[in-house]
C-alpha positions in Angstrom: 0.0 0.0 0.0 2.8 2.4 0.9 4.5 1.6 -2.4 1.3 2.5 -4.2 1.2 5.8 -2.5 4.9 6.5 -3.0 4.8 5.7 -6.8 3.3 9.0 -7.8 6.0 10.8 -5.7 8.7 8.8 -7.5 7.3 9.8 -10.9 6.8 13.5 -10.1 10.4 14.5 -10.9 9.9 13.2 -14.4 7.2 15.8 -15.0 8.7 19.0 -16.4 6.5 22.0 -15.6 9.3 24.4 -16.6 7.6 25.3 -19.9 4.6 26.7 -18.0 6.6 29.4 -16.2 5.8 30.8 -12.9 2.2 30.2 -12.1 2.0 33.5 -10.2 2.9 35.4 -13.4 0.4 33.6 -15.6 -2.2 36.5 -15.3 0.4 39.0 -16.3 1.8 37.0 -19.2 -1.8 36.3 -20.4 -2.6 40.0 -20.3 0.7 40.8 -22.2 -0.1 38.2 -24.8 -3.6 39.7 -25.3 -2.2 43.1 -25.8 0.4 41.8 -28.3 -2.3 39.9 -30.2 -4.5 43.0 -30.3 -1.7 45.1 -31.6 -0.7 42.6 -34.3 -4.4 42.1 -35.4 -4.8 45.9 -35.7 -1.6 46.2 -37.7 -2.6 43.3 -40.0 -6.0 44.8 -40.5 -4.4 48.1 -41.6 -2.2 46.3 -44.1 -5.0 44.2 -45.4 -7.3 47.3 -45.9 -4.5 49.1 -47.7 -4.0 46.2 -50.0 -7.7 45.7 -50.7 -8.1 49.4 -51.5 -5.0 49.6 -53.7 -4.9 46.1 -55.2 -4.6 47.1 -58.9 -1.9 49.7 -58.2 0.1 47.5 -56.0 0.0 44.6 -58.5 1.0 46.9 -61.4 3.9 48.4 -59.4 5.1 45.0 -58.2 5.3 43.8 -61.8 7.0 47.0 -63.2 8.3 50.1 -61.5 7.6 50.6 -57.7 5.6 53.7 -57.0 3.4 55.4 -54.3 1.2 52.3 -53.7 4.1 50.1 -52.8 5.7 53.0 -50.8 2.4 53.1 -48.8 2.5 49.4 -48.3 6.1 49.5 -47.1 5.3 52.3 -44.7 2.1 50.8 -43.4 3.5 47.3 -43.0 6.8 48.6 -41.6 8.9 46.7 -44.2 12.7 47.3 -44.0 14.4 48.2 -47.2 16.4 44.9 -47.2 13.1 43.0 -47.5 11.5 45.0 -50.3 13.0 43.0 -53.2 11.7 39.8 -51.7 8.3 41.3 -51.4 8.3 42.3 -55.0 9.2 38.8 -56.0 6.5 37.3 -53.8 3.9 39.7 -55.0 4.8 38.9 -58.7 4.4 35.2 -57.9 0.8 35.7 -56.7 -0.2 38.2 -59.5 -2.5 35.6 -61.1 -4.4 34.8 -57.9 -8.1 35.7 -57.7 -8.7 39.1 -56.2 -10.0 37.9 -52.8 -7.3 35.3 -52.5 -4.7 37.9 -53.6 -5.5 40.3 -50.8 -5.1 37.5 -48.1 -1.9 36.2 -49.7 -0.4 39.7 -50.1 -1.3 40.5 -46.5 0.5 37.4 -45.3 3.6 38.2 -47.4 3.7 41.8 -46.0 3.3 40.6 -42.4 6.0 38.0 -42.8 8.5 40.7 -44.0 7.4 43.4 -41.5 9.4 44.4 -38.6 
């Protein structure tokens, strides 16, 4: 009987709760995560709205000479200059996508390359 009661105590060190963090800080980390998610979602919505409103111009500029529509995308999405050539390549690859699909894909591309 004692062995049966002691068995869980022997197995307890095998459980690693280190990935959970300090349980006293869970409310604070949960709140911080909620704030980060809200900020990211707002940023993503701004980028998506800009792409939806300027889709023809962004597509045309991505395939030829960059202009004000791409400049607005770079500024809104906070894309560093080093990532801009990669964005142009990625946008050119999705140029044949249907309009609704294109906006979602372009938003994902911009958010991946944003700061």
